[in-house]
GUBA-296492 format. One record per atom (N, C-alpha, C, O): residue in three letters; y, x negated, z negated. Coordinates in nm, 2 decimals, m for minus. Layout:
# GUBA-296492
res:Y:X:Z
ALA:Y:X:Z
...
END
This chain:
# GUBA-296492
res:Y:X:Z
MET:2.14:12.09:2.62
MET:2.16:11.95:2.63
MET:2.30:11.92:2.66
MET:2.38:11.98:2.72
THR:2.33:11.81:2.60
THR:2.46:11.76:2.60
THR:2.48:11.66:2.72
THR:2.38:11.60:2.77
PRO:2.60:11.63:2.76
PRO:2.62:11.54:2.86
PRO:2.58:11.40:2.81
PRO:2.54:11.32:2.90
ASP:2.59:11.37:2.68
ASP:2.55:11.24:2.63
ASP:2.40:11.22:2.64
ASP:2.35:11.11:2.67
ASP:2.33:11.32:2.63
ASP:2.18:11.31:2.64
ASP:2.14:11.28:2.78
ASP:2.05:11.19:2.80
ASP:2.22:11.34:2.88
ASP:2.18:11.31:3.02
ASP:2.22:11.16:3.05
ASP:2.14:11.10:3.12
THR:2.32:11.10:3.00
THR:2.35:10.96:3.03
THR:2.25:10.87:2.96
THR:2.22:10.76:3.01
THR:2.20:10.91:2.84
THR:2.10:10.83:2.77
THR:1.98:10.82:2.84
THR:1.91:10.72:2.86
GLN:1.94:10.94:2.90
GLN:1.81:10.94:2.97
GLN:1.83:10.86:3.11
GLN:1.74:10.79:3.15
ALA:1.95:10.87:3.17
ALA:1.97:10.81:3.30
ALA:1.99:10.66:3.27
ALA:1.96:10.58:3.36
ASP:2.03:10.62:3.16
ASP:2.05:10.48:3.13
ASP:1.92:10.41:3.09
ASP:1.92:10.29:3.11
ALA:1.83:10.47:3.05
ALA:1.70:10.42:3.02
ALA:1.63:10.34:3.13
ALA:1.58:10.23:3.10
PRO:1.63:10.38:3.25
PRO:1.56:10.30:3.35
PRO:1.65:10.18:3.38
PRO:1.60:10.07:3.40
THR:1.78:10.20:3.38
THR:1.88:10.10:3.40
THR:1.86:9.99:3.29
THR:1.86:9.87:3.33
ARG:1.85:10.03:3.17
ARG:1.83:9.94:3.05
ARG:1.70:9.87:3.07
ARG:1.70:9.75:3.05
ALA:1.60:9.93:3.11
ALA:1.47:9.87:3.13
ALA:1.48:9.76:3.24
ALA:1.43:9.65:3.23
ASP:1.55:9.80:3.35
ASP:1.57:9.71:3.46
ASP:1.66:9.59:3.42
ASP:1.64:9.47:3.46
ALA:1.75:9.61:3.32
ALA:1.83:9.51:3.28
ALA:1.76:9.42:3.18
ALA:1.78:9.30:3.18
ALA:1.67:9.47:3.10
ALA:1.59:9.39:3.01
ALA:1.49:9.31:3.09
ALA:1.47:9.19:3.06
LYS:1.43:9.37:3.19
LYS:1.34:9.30:3.27
LYS:1.42:9.18:3.35
LYS:1.36:9.07:3.36
ALA:1.54:9.21:3.39
ALA:1.61:9.10:3.47
ALA:1.65:9.00:3.36
ALA:1.67:8.88:3.40
GLU:1.68:9.04:3.24
GLU:1.71:8.93:3.14
GLU:1.59:8.85:3.11
GLU:1.60:8.72:3.11
ARG:1.48:8.91:3.09
ARG:1.35:8.83:3.07
ARG:1.32:8.74:3.19
ARG:1.28:8.63:3.17
ASP:1.34:8.79:3.31
ASP:1.31:8.71:3.43
ASP:1.41:8.59:3.43
ASP:1.38:8.48:3.47
ALA:1.54:8.62:3.39
ALA:1.64:8.51:3.39
ALA:1.60:8.40:3.29
ALA:1.62:8.28:3.32
ASP:1.56:8.45:3.17
ASP:1.52:8.36:3.06
ASP:1.40:8.28:3.11
ASP:1.40:8.15:3.08
ARG:1.31:8.34:3.17
ARG:1.19:8.26:3.22
ARG:1.22:8.16:3.33
ARG:1.16:8.05:3.34
GLU:1.32:8.20:3.41
GLU:1.37:8.10:3.52
GLU:1.44:7.98:3.45
GLU:1.42:7.87:3.49
ARG:1.53:8.01:3.35
ARG:1.60:7.91:3.28
ARG:1.50:7.81:3.21
ARG:1.51:7.69:3.21
SER:1.39:7.87:3.14
SER:1.29:7.79:3.08
SER:1.22:7.71:3.18
SER:1.19:7.59:3.15
GLU:1.18:7.77:3.29
GLU:1.12:7.68:3.40
GLU:1.21:7.57:3.45
GLU:1.16:7.46:3.47
ALA:1.33:7.60:3.47
ALA:1.43:7.50:3.51
ALA:1.44:7.39:3.40
ALA:1.45:7.27:3.44
ARG:1.45:7.43:3.28
ARG:1.46:7.32:3.17
ARG:1.34:7.24:3.17
ARG:1.34:7.11:3.16
GLY:1.22:7.30:3.18
GLY:1.09:7.23:3.19
GLY:1.09:7.13:3.31
GLY:1.05:7.02:3.29
ALA:1.14:7.18:3.43
ALA:1.16:7.09:3.54
ALA:1.24:6.97:3.51
ALA:1.21:6.86:3.55
GLU:1.36:7.00:3.45
GLU:1.45:6.89:3.41
GLU:1.38:6.80:3.32
GLU:1.40:6.68:3.35
LEU:1.31:6.84:3.22
LEU:1.24:6.75:3.13
LEU:1.14:6.66:3.20
LEU:1.12:6.54:3.17
ARG:1.06:6.73:3.29
ARG:0.96:6.66:3.37
ARG:1.03:6.55:3.45
ARG:0.98:6.44:3.46
SER:1.15:6.58:3.51
SER:1.22:6.49:3.59
SER:1.27:6.37:3.51
SER:1.26:6.26:3.55
GLU:1.32:6.40:3.38
GLU:1.36:6.29:3.29
GLU:1.25:6.20:3.25
GLU:1.26:6.08:3.23
LEU:1.13:6.27:3.23
LEU:1.01:6.19:3.18
LEU:0.97:6.10:3.30
LEU:0.93:5.99:3.28
ALA:0.97:6.16:3.42
ALA:0.94:6.07:3.53
ALA:1.03:5.96:3.55
ALA:0.99:5.85:3.59
ALA:1.16:5.98:3.53
ALA:1.26:5.87:3.54
ALA:1.23:5.77:3.43
ALA:1.24:5.65:3.45
THR:1.20:5.82:3.31
THR:1.16:5.72:3.20
THR:1.04:5.64:3.23
THR:1.04:5.52:3.21
ASP:0.95:5.71:3.29
ASP:0.82:5.63:3.33
ASP:0.86:5.53:3.44
ASP:0.81:5.41:3.43
ALA:0.95:5.56:3.53
ALA:0.98:5.47:3.64
ALA:1.06:5.35:3.58
ALA:1.03:5.23:3.61
ARG:1.15:5.37:3.48
ARG:1.22:5.26:3.42
ARG:1.12:5.17:3.34
ARG:1.13:5.05:3.34
ARG:1.03:5.24:3.27
ARG:0.93:5.15:3.20
ARG:0.84:5.07:3.29
ARG:0.81:4.96:3.26
ALA:0.81:5.13:3.40
ALA:0.74:5.05:3.50
ALA:0.82:4.93:3.56
ALA:0.77:4.82:3.58
GLU:0.95:4.96:3.58
GLU:1.04:4.85:3.62
GLU:1.05:4.74:3.53
GLU:1.05:4.62:3.56
GLU:1.06:4.78:3.39
GLU:1.06:4.68:3.29
GLU:0.94:4.60:3.28
GLU:0.94:4.48:3.26
GLU:0.82:4.67:3.29
GLU:0.69:4.59:3.29
GLU:0.68:4.50:3.41
GLU:0.63:4.39:3.39
THR:0.73:4.54:3.52
THR:0.73:4.46:3.64
THR:0.82:4.34:3.62
THR:0.78:4.23:3.67
ALA:0.94:4.36:3.56
ALA:1.03:4.25:3.53
ALA:0.96:4.15:3.43
ALA:0.97:4.03:3.45
GLU:0.90:4.20:3.33
GLU:0.83:4.12:3.23
GLU:0.72:4.04:3.29
GLU:0.70:3.92:3.26
ALA:0.65:4.11:3.38
ALA:0.54:4.03:3.45
ALA:0.59:3.92:3.53
ALA:0.54:3.81:3.53
GLU:0.71:3.95:3.61
GLU:0.76:3.85:3.69
GLU:0.82:3.73:3.60
GLU:0.80:3.61:3.63
GLN:0.88:3.76:3.49
GLN:0.92:3.66:3.40
GLN:0.80:3.58:3.34
GLN:0.81:3.46:3.32
ALA:0.69:3.64:3.31
ALA:0.57:3.57:3.27
ALA:0.52:3.48:3.37
ALA:0.47:3.37:3.34
VAL:0.52:3.52:3.49
VAL:0.47:3.44:3.61
VAL:0.56:3.32:3.63
VAL:0.52:3.21:3.65
GLN:0.69:3.35:3.62
GLN:0.79:3.22:3.62
GLN:0.77:3.13:3.51
GLN:0.77:3.01:3.53
GLU:0.75:3.18:3.39
GLU:0.72:3.09:3.28
GLU:0.60:3.02:3.29
GLU:0.59:2.90:3.26
ALA:0.49:3.08:3.34
ALA:0.36:3.02:3.37
ALA:0.37:2.91:3.47
ALA:0.32:2.81:3.45
GLU:0.45:2.94:3.57
GLU:0.47:2.83:3.68
GLU:0.55:2.72:3.63
GLU:0.53:2.61:3.68
ALA:0.64:2.75:3.54
ALA:0.72:2.63:3.48
ALA:0.63:2.55:3.39
ALA:0.64:2.43:3.39
ALA:0.55:2.62:3.32
ALA:0.46:2.55:3.23
ALA:0.36:2.47:3.30
ALA:0.32:2.36:3.26
LYS:0.32:2.52:3.42
LYS:0.21:2.45:3.50
LYS:0.28:2.33:3.56
LYS:0.21:2.22:3.57
GLU:0.40:2.35:3.61
GLU:0.47:2.22:3.66
GLU:0.49:2.12:3.56
GLU:0.49:2.00:3.58
LYS:0.52:2.17:3.44
LYS:0.55:2.06:3.32
LYS:0.42:2.00:3.30
LYS:0.41:1.88:3.28
LEU:0.31:2.07:3.29
LEU:0.18:2.01:3.26
LEU:0.13:1.92:3.37
LEU:0.06:1.82:3.35
SER:0.16:1.96:3.49
SER:0.14:1.88:3.61
SER:0.21:1.73:3.60
SER:0.15:1.63:3.63
ARG:0.34:1.74:3.57
ARG:0.42:1.62:3.56
ARG:0.36:1.53:3.44
ARG:0.34:1.41:3.45
LYS:0.33:1.61:3.33
LYS:0.26:1.53:3.21
LYS:0.14:1.46:3.26
LYS:0.11:1.34:3.23
GLU:0.05:1.54:3.33
GLU:m0.08:1.48:3.39
GLU:m0.05:1.36:3.47
GLU:m0.12:1.25:3.46
GLN:0.04:1.38:3.56
GLN:0.08:1.27:3.65
GLN:0.12:1.14:3.58
GLN:0.07:1.03:3.61
LYS:0.21:1.16:3.48
LYS:0.25:1.05:3.40
LYS:0.14:0.98:3.33
LYS:0.13:0.86:3.33
ALA:0.05:1.06:3.27
ALA:m0.06:1.01:3.21
ALA:m0.15:0.93:3.30
ALA:m0.20:0.82:3.27
ARG:m0.17:0.98:3.42
ARG:m0.25:0.91:3.52
ARG:m0.18:0.77:3.55
ARG:m0.25:0.66:3.56
GLU:m0.05:0.77:3.57
GLU:0.03:0.66:3.60
GLU:0.01:0.55:3.49
GLU:m0.02:0.43:3.52
ARG:0.02:0.60:3.36
ARG:0.00:0.51:3.25
ARG:m0.14:0.45:3.25
ARG:m0.16:0.33:3.23
ALA:m0.24:0.53:3.28
ALA:m0.37:0.49:3.28
ALA:m0.40:0.39:3.39
ALA:m0.47:0.28:3.37
GLU:m0.34:0.41:3.51
GLU:m0.35:0.31:3.62
GLU:m0.28:0.18:3.58
GLU:m0.33:0.07:3.61
ALA:m0.16:0.19:3.52
ALA:m0.09:0.07:3.48
ALA:m0.17:m0.01:3.37
ALA:m0.18:m0.13:3.37
ALA:m0.23:0.06:3.28
ALA:m0.32:0.00:3.18
ALA:m0.43:m0.07:3.24
ALA:m0.47:m0.18:3.20
GLU:m0.50:0.00:3.33
GLU:m0.60:m0.06:3.41
GLU:m0.57:m0.18:3.48
GLU:m0.64:m0.28:3.48
ALA:m0.46:m0.17:3.55
ALA:m0.41:m0.30:3.62
ALA:m0.38:m0.41:3.53
ALA:m0.41:m0.52:3.56
GLU:m0.32:m0.38:3.41
GLU:m0.29:m0.48:3.31
GLU:m0.42:m0.54:3.26
GLU:m0.43:m0.66:3.25
ALA:m0.52:m0.45:3.24
ALA:m0.65:m0.51:3.19
ALA:m0.72:m0.60:3.30
ALA:m0.77:m0.70:3.27
ASP:m0.71:m0.56:3.42
ASP:m0.76:m0.64:3.53
ASP:m0.69:m0.77:3.54
ASP:m0.76:m0.87:3.55
ARG:m0.56:m0.77:3.53
ARG:m0.48:m0.89:3.53
ARG:m0.52:m0.98:3.41
ARG:m0.53:m1.11:3.43
GLU:m0.53:m0.93:3.29
GLU:m0.57:m1.00:3.17
GLU:m0.71:m1.06:3.19
GLU:m0.74:m1.17:3.16
ARG:m0.80:m0.97:3.25
ARG:m0.94:m1.02:3.27
ARG:m0.94:m1.14:3.37
ARG:m1.01:m1.24:3.35
ALA:m0.86:m1.13:3.46
ALA:m0.85:m1.24:3.57
ALA:m0.80:m1.37:3.50
ALA:m0.85:m1.48:3.52
GLU:m0.69:m1.35:3.42
GLU:m0.64:m1.47:3.35
GLU:m0.74:m1.53:3.26
GLU:m0.75:m1.65:3.25
ALA:m0.82:m1.45:3.18
ALA:m0.92:m1.50:3.09
ALA:m1.03:m1.57:3.17
ALA:m1.08:m1.67:3.13
ASP:m1.06:m1.51:3.29
ASP:m1.16:m1.59:3.37
ASP:m1.11:m1.72:3.42
ASP:m1.19:m1.82:3.42
ASP:m0.98:m1.73:3.46
ASP:m0.92:m1.84:3.50
ASP:m0.92:m1.95:3.39
ASP:m0.95:m2.07:3.41
ALA:m0.89:m1.90:3.27
ALA:m0.87:m1.99:3.16
ALA:m1.02:m2.05:3.12
ALA:m1.04:m2.16:3.09
GLU:m1.11:m1.96:3.13
GLU:m1.26:m2.00:3.10
GLU:m1.30:m2.11:3.21
GLU:m1.36:m2.21:3.17
ARG:m1.27:m2.08:3.33
ARG:m1.31:m2.17:3.43
ARG:m1.24:m2.31:3.42
ARG:m1.31:m2.41:3.43
LYS:m1.12:m2.31:3.38
LYS:m1.04:m2.43:3.36
LYS:m1.09:m2.51:3.24
LYS:m1.09:m2.63:3.23
ARG:m1.13:m2.43:3.14
ARG:m1.19:m2.50:3.02
ARG:m1.33:m2.55:3.05
ARG:m1.36:m2.66:3.00
ARG:m1.40:m2.49:3.13
ARG:m1.53:m2.55:3.17
ARG:m1.51:m2.67:3.26
ARG:m1.58:m2.77:3.24
GLU:m1.41:m2.67:3.35
GLU:m1.38:m2.79:3.44
GLU:m1.33:m2.89:3.35
GLU:m1.37:m3.01:3.37
THR:m1.25:m2.87:3.25
THR:m1.20:m2.98:3.17
THR:m1.31:m3.03:3.08
THR:m1.32:m3.15:3.06
GLY:m1.39:m2.94:3.03
GLY:m1.50:m2.98:2.94
GLY:m1.61:m3.07:3.02
GLY:m1.66:m3.16:2.96
ASP:m1.62:m3.05:3.15
ASP:m1.71:m3.13:3.23
ASP:m1.66:m3.27:3.25
ASP:m1.73:m3.36:3.26
ARG:m1.52:m3.29:3.26
ARG:m1.46:m3.42:3.28
ARG:m1.44:m3.49:3.16
ARG:m1.43:m3.61:3.16
ALA:m1.44:m3.42:3.03
ALA:m1.41:m3.49:2.91
ALA:m1.52:m3.58:2.87
ALA:m1.64:m3.54:2.88
PRO:m1.50:m3.70:2.81
PRO:m1.61:m3.79:2.77
PRO:m1.67:m3.74:2.65
PRO:m1.60:m3.68:2.56
ALA:m1.80:m3.75:2.64
ALA:m1.87:m3.72:2.52
ALA:m1.84:m3.81:2.41
ALA:m1.83:m3.93:2.44
GLY:m1.83:m3.76:2.29
GLY:m1.80:m3.84:2.18
GLY:m1.75:m3.76:2.06
GLY:m1.74:m3.64:2.07
PRO:m1.72:m3.82:1.96
PRO:m1.67:m3.75:1.84
PRO:m1.53:m3.68:1.87
PRO:m1.46:m3.72:1.95
PRO:m1.51:m3.57:1.80
PRO:m1.38:m3.50:1.82
PRO:m1.27:m3.59:1.79
PRO:m1.27:m3.68:1.70
ASN:m1.16:m3.57:1.86
ASN:m1.04:m3.64:1.84
ASN:m0.98:m3.62:1.70
ASN:m0.95:m3.50:1.66
THR:m0.96:m3.73:1.63
THR:m0.90:m3.72:1.50
THR:m0.78:m3.82:1.49
THR:m0.77:m3.91:1.58
VAL:m0.71:m3.80:1.39
VAL:m0.59:m3.90:1.37
VAL:m0.65:m4.03:1.32
VAL:m0.73:m4.03:1.23
SER:m0.61:m4.14:1.38
SER:m0.66:m4.27:1.33
SER:m0.61:m4.29:1.19
SER:m0.49:m4.27:1.17
GLY:m0.69:m4.33:1.10
GLY:m0.65:m4.37:0.96
GLY:m0.65:m4.25:0.87
GLY:m0.58:m4.25:0.77
SER:m0.71:m4.14:0.91
SER:m0.69:m4.03:0.83
SER:m0.78:m4.04:0.70
SER:m0.75:m3.97:0.60
SER:m0.87:m4.13:0.70
SER:m0.96:m4.15:0.57
SER:m0.91:m4.27:0.49
SER:m0.98:m4.31:0.40
VAL:m0.80:m4.33:0.53
VAL:m0.75:m4.45:0.46
VAL:m0.69:m4.40:0.34
VAL:m0.62:m4.30:0.33
ALA:m0.71:m4.48:0.23
ALA:m0.65:m4.45:0.10
ALA:m0.50:m4.47:0.10
ALA:m0.45:m4.52:0.19
ALA:m0.44:m4.42:m0.01
ALA:m0.30:m4.44:m0.02
ALA:m0.26:m4.59:m0.01
ALA:m0.34:m4.67:m0.04
PRO:m0.13:m4.62:0.03
PRO:m0.09:m4.76:0.04
PRO:m0.09:m4.82:m0.09
PRO:m0.05:m4.76:m0.19
GLY:m0.12:m4.94:m0.09
GLY:m0.11:m5.03:m0.22
GLY:m0.25:m5.03:m0.29
GLY:m0.26:m5.10:m0.39
LEU:m0.34:m4.96:m0.24
LEU:m0.47:m4.96:m0.31
LEU:m0.56:m5.07:m0.25
LEU:m0.57:m5.09:m0.13
GLY:m0.62:m5.13:m0.34
GLY:m0.70:m5.23:m0.30
GLY:m0.81:m5.27:m0.40
GLY:m0.84:m5.19:m0.49
SER:m0.87:m5.38:m0.39
SER:m0.98:m5.42:m0.47
SER:m0.93:m5.45:m0.61
SER:m1.00:m5.43:m0.71
GLY:m0.81:m5.48:m0.63
GLY:m0.75:m5.52:m0.75
GLY:m0.68:m5.41:m0.82
GLY:m0.62:m5.43:m0.93
THR:m0.69:m5.29:m0.77
THR:m0.61:m5.18:m0.83
THR:m0.70:m5.11:m0.94
THR:m0.82:m5.11:m0.93
ASP:m0.63:m5.07:m1.05
ASP:m0.71:m5.01:m1.16
ASP:m0.78:m4.88:m1.10
ASP:m0.73:m4.80:m1.03
PRO:m0.91:m4.87:m1.14
PRO:m0.99:m4.76:m1.09
PRO:m0.94:m4.62:m1.12
PRO:m0.95:m4.53:m1.03
ASN:m0.88:m4.60:m1.24
ASN:m0.82:m4.47:m1.27
ASN:m0.70:m4.44:m1.18
ASN:m0.69:m4.32:m1.13
ALA:m0.62:m4.54:m1.15
ALA:m0.51:m4.52:m1.05
ALA:m0.56:m4.48:m0.91
ALA:m0.50:m4.40:m0.84
ALA:m0.66:m4.55:m0.87
ALA:m0.72:m4.54:m0.74
ALA:m0.78:m4.40:m0.73
ALA:m0.77:m4.34:m0.62
ALA:m0.84:m4.34:m0.83
ALA:m0.89:m4.21:m0.83
ALA:m0.78:m4.11:m0.82
ALA:m0.79:m4.01:m0.75
ALA:m0.68:m4.12:m0.90
ALA:m0.56:m4.04:m0.90
ALA:m0.50:m4.04:m0.76
ALA:m0.46:m3.93:m0.71
ALA:m0.48:m4.15:m0.70
ALA:m0.43:m4.16:m0.57
ALA:m0.52:m4.09:m0.46
ALA:m0.47:m4.03:m0.37
GLN:m0.65:m4.11:m0.48
GLN:m0.74:m4.05:m0.39
GLN:m0.74:m3.89:m0.40
GLN:m0.76:m3.83:m0.30
ARG:m0.72:m3.83:m0.52
ARG:m0.71:m3.70:m0.54
ARG:m0.58:m3.64:m0.47
ARG:m0.58:m3.53:m0.41
SER:m0.47:m3.71:m0.49
SER:m0.35:m3.67:m0.43
SER:m0.34:m3.69:m0.28
SER:m0.28:m3.61:m0.20
ALA:m0.42:m3.79:m0.23
ALA:m0.41:m3.81:m0.09
ALA:m0.52:m3.73:m0.01
ALA:m0.51:m3.72:0.11
GLY:m0.60:m3.66:m0.08
GLY:m0.71:m3.58:m0.02
GLY:m0.66:m3.46:0.05
GLY:m0.55:m3.41:0.03
PRO:m0.73:m3.40:0.14
PRO:m0.68:m3.29:0.22
PRO:m0.67:m3.16:0.13
PRO:m0.75:m3.13:0.05
SER:m0.57:m3.08:0.15
SER:m0.55:m2.96:0.07
SER:m0.65:m2.86:0.13
SER:m0.68:m2.86:0.25
PRO:m0.69:m2.76:0.05
PRO:m0.78:m2.66:0.10
PRO:m0.71:m2.57:0.19
PRO:m0.60:m2.53:0.17
THR:m0.77:m2.53:0.30
THR:m0.72:m2.45:0.40
THR:m0.76:m2.30:0.37
THR:m0.83:m2.28:0.27
ALA:m0.71:m2.21:0.44
ALA:m0.74:m2.06:0.42
ALA:m0.89:m2.05:0.44
ALA:m0.96:m1.98:0.37
GLY:m0.95:m2.12:0.54
GLY:m1.09:m2.11:0.57
GLY:m1.17:m2.16:0.45
GLY:m1.27:m2.11:0.41
ALA:m1.12:m2.27:0.39
ALA:m1.20:m2.33:0.28
ALA:m1.19:m2.24:0.16
ALA:m1.29:m2.24:0.08
VAL:m1.08:m2.18:0.13
VAL:m1.06:m2.08:0.02
VAL:m1.16:m1.96:0.05
VAL:m1.23:m1.92:m0.04
ALA:m1.16:m1.92:0.17
ALA:m1.24:m1.80:0.20
ALA:m1.39:m1.83:0.18
ALA:m1.47:m1.75:0.13
ALA:m1.42:m1.96:0.21
ALA:m1.56:m2.00:0.20
ALA:m1.60:m2.03:0.06
ALA:m1.72:m2.07:0.04
GLY:m1.51:m2.02:m0.04
GLY:m1.55:m2.04:m0.17
GLY:m1.47:m2.16:m0.24
GLY:m1.48:m2.18:m0.36
GLY:m1.38:m2.22:m0.16
GLY:m1.30:m2.32:m0.22
GLY:m1.20:m2.27:m0.31
GLY:m1.18:m2.15:m0.32
SER:m1.13:m2.36:m0.38
SER:m1.03:m2.30:m0.47
SER:m0.89:m2.34:m0.42
SER:m0.87:m2.43:m0.34
SER:m0.80:m2.26:m0.46
SER:m0.66:m2.29:m0.42
SER:m0.57:m2.26:m0.54
SER:m0.61:m2.18:m0.63
GLY:m0.46:m2.32:m0.55
GLY:m0.37:m2.30:m0.66
GLY:m0.32:m2.16:m0.66
GLY:m0.31:m2.09:m0.56
GLY:m0.28:m2.11:m0.78
GLY:m0.23:m1.98:m0.80
GLY:m0.10:m1.96:m0.72
GLY:m0.07:m1.85:m0.67
ALA:m0.02:m2.07:m0.70
ALA:0.11:m2.05:m0.63
ALA:0.08:m2.01:m0.49
ALA:0.16:m1.94:m0.42
ASP:m0.03:m2.05:m0.43
ASP:m0.07:m2.02:m0.29
ASP:m0.11:m1.87:m0.28
ASP:m0.10:m1.82:m0.17
ARG:m0.16:m1.81:m0.38
ARG:m0.21:m1.67:m0.38
ARG:m0.15:m1.59:m0.50
ARG:m0.21:m1.59:m0.61
PRO:m0.04:m1.54:m0.47
PRO:0.03:m1.46:m0.59
PRO:m0.04:m1.34:m0.62
PRO:m0.02:m1.29:m0.73
GLU:m0.13:m1.28:m0.53
GLU:m0.20:m1.17:m0.56
GLU:m0.30:m1.20:m0.68
GLU:m0.34:m1.11:m0.76
LEU:m0.35:m1.33:m0.68
LEU:m0.44:m1.37:m0.79
LEU:m0.36:m1.36:m0.93
LEU:m0.42:m1.32:m1.03
LEU:m0.23:m1.41:m0.93
LEU:m0.16:m1.41:m1.05
LEU:m0.13:m1.27:m1.09
LEU:m0.13:m1.25:m1.21
VAL:m0.10:m1.18:m1.00
VAL:m0.08:m1.04:m1.05
VAL:m0.21:m0.98:m1.10
VAL:m0.21:m0.92:m1.20
GLY:m0.32:m1.01:m1.04
GLY:m0.44:m0.96:m1.09
GLY:m0.48:m1.01:m1.23
GLY:m0.53:m0.93:m1.31
ALA:m0.45:m1.15:m1.24
ALA:m0.49:m1.20:m1.38
ALA:m0.40:m1.14:m1.48
ALA:m0.44:m1.12:m1.59
ALA:m0.27:m1.12:m1.45
ALA:m0.18:m1.06:m1.55
ALA:m0.22:m0.92:m1.58
ALA:m0.22:m0.88:m1.70
PHE:m0.26:m0.84:m1.49
PHE:m0.31:m0.71:m1.51
PHE:m0.44:m0.71:m1.60
PHE:m0.44:m0.64:m1.69
ALA:m0.53:m0.80:m1.57
ALA:m0.65:m0.81:m1.65
ALA:m0.63:m0.86:m1.79
ALA:m0.69:m0.81:m1.88
GLY:m0.54:m0.95:m1.80
GLY:m0.50:m0.99:m1.94
GLY:m0.43:m0.88:m2.02
GLY:m0.46:m0.86:m2.13
ALA:m0.35:m0.81:m1.96
ALA:m0.28:m0.70:m2.03
ALA:m0.39:m0.59:m2.06
ALA:m0.38:m0.54:m2.18
PHE:m0.48:m0.57:m1.98
PHE:m0.59:m0.47:m2.01
PHE:m0.67:m0.51:m2.13
PHE:m0.70:m0.43:m2.21
VAL:m0.71:m0.64:m2.12
VAL:m0.79:m0.69:m2.24
VAL:m0.71:m0.69:m2.37
VAL:m0.76:m0.66:m2.48
ALA:m0.59:m0.73:m2.36
ALA:m0.50:m0.72:m2.48
ALA:m0.49:m0.58:m2.53
ALA:m0.49:m0.55:m2.65
ALA:m0.47:m0.49:m2.45
ALA:m0.47:m0.34:m2.49
ALA:m0.59:m0.30:m2.56
ALA:m0.59:m0.23:m2.66
ARG:m0.70:m0.34:m2.51
ARG:m0.84:m0.29:m2.56
ARG:m0.85:m0.36:m2.70
ARG:m0.90:m0.30:m2.79
ILE:m0.81:m0.49:m2.71
ILE:m0.82:m0.55:m2.84
ILE:m0.73:m0.49:m2.95
ILE:m0.78:m0.46:m3.06
LEU:m0.61:m0.46:m2.91
LEU:m0.51:m0.39:m3.00
LEU:m0.56:m0.25:m3.04
LEU:m0.55:m0.21:m3.15
LYS:m0.63:m0.19:m2.94
LYS:m0.68:m0.05:m2.97
LYS:m0.78:m0.06:m3.08
LYS:m0.78:0.01:m3.17
ARG:m0.88:m0.15:m3.06
ARG:m0.98:m0.17:m3.16
ARG:m0.93:m0.20:m3.30
ARG:m0.99:m0.16:m3.40
ILE:m0.83:m0.29:m3.30
ILE:m0.77:m0.34:m3.43
ILE:m0.71:m0.22:m3.50
ILE:m0.72:m0.20:m3.62
PHE:m0.63:m0.13:m3.43
PHE:m0.55:m0.03:m3.50
PHE:m0.62:0.10:m3.50
PHE:m0.56:0.20:m3.56
ASP:m0.74:0.12:m3.45
ASP:m0.81:0.25:m3.46
ASP:m0.91:0.24:m3.57
ASP:m0.98:0.34:m3.59
END
């Protein structure tokens, strides 16, 4: 045996112990790294929880602000409704007073024909028994009452100048009829 063989055999248990120590150190480093990662994960979870809490608090503040805004809006709507109700009550009271005054005035008014202007049915000046009948008829037509909106609505007639929508309608109808005639002629 050579002295080198003796050192190799003597180094074997030392190398085995060194390898075991190296494996133990690697395992301890791995466990330490795992602990660090778990610590970072826990810190991340804590930050996430803080953010969620802050978001919840923000949502609560926004909800309270929205509630206050809706409460003010509701209050204003109630005030407007109360004001409208008070206005309606006031108008109702005024209408009742006006009706009562009308009835009181109607009770004191003398019964008789309605008030009219005196001489409203008199013919135009200068007409008499010696006037030409054609002239009297012409004067009567011009002195007669003009149709009112109620008379026109009830079927009376009114001049076209009083109702321009009739003139527009007549122009449209005339143009339509003329177009139909021209189409039949040229087709």
